[in-house]
C-alpha positions as CSV (number, residue, x, y, z in Angstrom):
1,M,0.2,0.2,0.1
2,S,1.4,3.2,-1.0
3,C,-0.2,6.5,0.2
4,G,1.5,8.8,-2.7
5,P,3.6,8.4,-5.8
6,E,6.5,10.0,-4.5
7,P,9.9,9.0,-4.6
8,G,12.0,11.6,-3.3
9,G,9.0,12.8,-0.8
10,Q,7.7,15.2,-3.5
11,G,4.1,14.3,-5.6
12,S,0.6,14.5,-4.9
13,I,-0.6,12.8,-1.2
14,D,-3.7,10.5,-0.6
15,L,-4.5,11.4,2.4
16,D,-7.3,9.3,2.7
17,A,-5.1,6.4,2.3
18,L,-2.5,7.8,4.7
19,A,-5.1,7.9,7.2
20,A,-6.2,4.4,6.7
21,H,-2.3,3.1,6.5
22,L,-1.8,5.3,10.2
23,T,-5.0,3.6,12.0
24,V,-4.0,0.3,11.1
25,L,-0.5,0.9,12.7
26,G,-2.2,0.8,15.9
27,D,-3.7,2.7,18.8
28,P,-1.2,4.1,19.7
29,P,0.7,4.6,16.7
30,V,3.7,3.7,15.9
31,L,5.6,5.8,12.8
32,D,8.2,3.5,11.2
33,G,11.3,4.7,9.2
34,A,11.4,2.0,7.4
35,D,7.3,1.8,6.4
36,A,7.2,2.2,2.7
37,A,3.9,3.1,3.0
38,L,4.5,6.8,4.6
39,P,5.3,9.8,2.3
40,G,9.2,9.6,1.7
41,R,9.8,12.8,3.7
42,L,8.1,11.6,6.6
43,R,10.6,8.2,6.4
44,D,13.4,10.9,6.1
45,A,12.3,12.9,9.3
46,L,11.9,9.5,11.3
47,A,15.7,8.6,10.3
48,M,16.8,11.0,13.0
49,F,14.4,9.7,15.9
50,P,16.0,6.4,17.8
51,G,15.6,3.2,16.2
52,R,14.1,5.2,12.9
53,K,10.6,5.4,14.9
54,L,8.3,8.0,16.6
55,E,6.3,5.4,19.3
56,G,3.5,7.0,20.9
57,I,1.6,6.1,23.8
58,A,-1.7,6.5,25.3
59,G,-3.0,9.9,25.1
60,S,-2.0,10.0,20.8
61,G,-4.8,11.2,18.5
62,R,-6.1,9.2,15.3
63,P,-5.1,10.9,12.1
64,Q,-7.6,14.2,11.5
65,I,-7.8,15.9,7.9
66,D,-9.2,18.7,7.6
67,H,-12.5,20.4,5.9
68,G,-10.7,21.4,2.7
69,R,-8.8,18.3,2.5
70,T,-5.2,19.4,2.4
71,E,-3.6,18.8,5.6
72,L,-3.9,15.2,7.4
73,T,-2.2,15.8,11.1
74,L,-1.1,13.5,13.9
75,A,-0.7,14.2,17.2
76,I,1.5,11.7,19.2
77,T,2.3,11.8,22.6
78,C,5.2,9.4,23.4
79,T,7.8,8.4,26.1
80,E,10.9,10.6,26.8
81,L,12.5,10.1,23.9
82,A,16.3,11.8,22.5
83,W,15.9,13.6,19.7
84,P,18.3,13.6,17.1
85,A,19.3,9.7,18.1
86,E,23.0,9.2,18.2
87,T,24.3,12.4,19.2
88,T,25.9,14.2,22.4
89,V,23.1,17.2,22.8
90,A,20.0,16.3,22.2
91,T,16.2,17.4,22.9
92,I,14.0,15.4,25.2
93,V,10.6,14.9,23.6
94,Q,7.4,14.5,25.2
95,A,5.0,14.7,22.2
96,A,5.1,15.4,18.5
97,T,2.2,16.7,16.1
98,V,3.1,15.5,12.5
99,R,1.5,17.3,9.5
100,V,1.2,16.1,5.5
101,T,-0.4,18.0,2.9
102,R,-2.0,16.6,-0.3
103,M,1.3,18.1,-1.9
104,G,3.8,15.8,0.1
105,E,5.0,18.6,2.3
106,V,5.8,17.4,5.8
107,T,6.6,18.8,9.0
108,L,6.9,17.6,12.8
109,T,6.6,19.8,15.7
110,L,8.0,18.3,18.5
111,D,7.5,19.3,21.9
112,G,10.2,19.1,24.5
113,R,13.0,20.0,26.5
114,F,16.9,21.3,25.2
115,D,19.4,21.8,28.9
116,G,16.3,21.9,31.2
117,I,14.7,24.2,28.9
118,A,10.8,24.0,27.4
119,V,11.3,24.0,23.9
120,A,9.6,23.1,20.0
121,V,11.9,21.7,17.5
122,T,10.0,22.5,14.0
123,L,11.3,19.5,11.0
124,N,10.7,20.1,7.5
125,T,12.2,19.6,4.3
126,G,13.5,22.5,2.2
127,N,13.1,23.1,-1.1
128,D,16.2,21.6,-1.5
129,G,15.1,18.1,-0.2
130,E,17.5,18.5,2.9
131,L,15.6,18.1,5.9
132,Q,15.8,21.2,8.2
133,A,15.4,21.8,12.2
134,A,14.5,24.8,14.2
135,V,15.2,24.7,18.1
136,R,13.0,27.3,19.6
137,S,12.4,27.7,22.6
138,R,9.2,28.5,25.0
139,D,10.1,31.4,26.7
140,P,11.8,34.3,25.3
141,G,15.3,34.5,26.5
142,A,15.8,31.4,27.9
143,F,18.5,30.5,25.5
144,T,21.4,32.3,26.4
145,V,24.7,32.5,25.0
146,N,25.8,30.4,27.8
147,T,23.0,28.1,27.7
148,L,23.3,27.1,24.2
149,V,27.7,27.0,23.9
150,G,27.9,25.0,27.3
151,A,25.7,22.4,25.8
152,L,26.6,22.4,22.3
153,A,30.1,22.7,22.7
154,G,30.9,21.7,26.0
155,N,32.3,23.8,29.2
156,D,35.8,23.4,28.2
157,R,34.7,25.1,25.1
158,W,32.8,27.4,26.6
159,R,35.3,28.4,29.4
160,T,37.5,29.7,26.4
161,L,34.6,31.5,24.6
162,E,33.6,33.5,27.6
163,S,37.5,34.3,27.7
164,G,37.6,35.9,24.7
165,L,34.0,37.8,25.2
166,T,35.2,39.4,28.1
167,D,38.4,40.2,26.2
168,L,36.1,42.2,23.6
169,G,33.9,43.7,26.3
170,L,30.7,41.6,26.1
171,D,29.8,40.6,29.2
172,P,29.0,36.2,28.6
173,H,26.3,36.3,31.5
174,S,23.9,39.0,30.4
175,G,21.7,37.0,27.7
176,R,22.6,39.6,25.6
177,S,24.9,39.0,22.3
178,P,25.6,40.3,19.0
179,V,24.1,36.9,17.4
180,S,20.4,35.7,17.7
181,T,20.4,32.9,20.5
182,T,16.2,31.9,20.1
183,A,17.0,29.6,17.1
184,S,19.6,27.6,16.4
185,T,18.8,26.0,12.4
186,K,21.0,22.9,11.5
187,T,20.5,21.0,7.7
188,C,20.7,17.6,8.5
189,R,20.7,14.5,6.1
190,P,18.9,11.1,7.4
191,N,21.8,8.0,7.9
192,R,24.0,10.8,8.3
193,P,25.3,12.2,12.3
194,V,24.3,15.3,13.3
195,M,26.8,17.9,14.5
196,W,25.4,20.9,16.8
């Protein structure tokens, strides 16, 4: 059973066939990156999850198609899982919303915590076919230079950077930075390690 004519994750998607397929995956659903009936772009995004799977638990929703019949949405509640998989720094995900449009666009929105900060992660595929991720704090200003560099680069590198910022007359503890620290966007390639 195929829900659309992809290859490469583009093309028209039969949302009714996809909803029927998602329904037979069980309650709660388990989305598997090896499932050829899922849209290619969704399979690509699932490659970034542990075991290439997004497993729902009780409280997960059922697939819903909007009134205009242009988009399917599936809300999944999950046990805490690390995303992206196999990296030293990860967001701990507790819920995900999967959106698939009739035109083949796929977006995953993940709710979780990064280094103790509530975040929303948005995964989608750009026009170039590359998977893109944006991590944003739920609370404005929650990400500071200290938070991001300390977590992403490690504390030894942070101490070196902190010294350099101080030498430049910048206060690394103020949370203010000449660069935006409210979002981090990274292009990811499935089956390749992500270096944040």
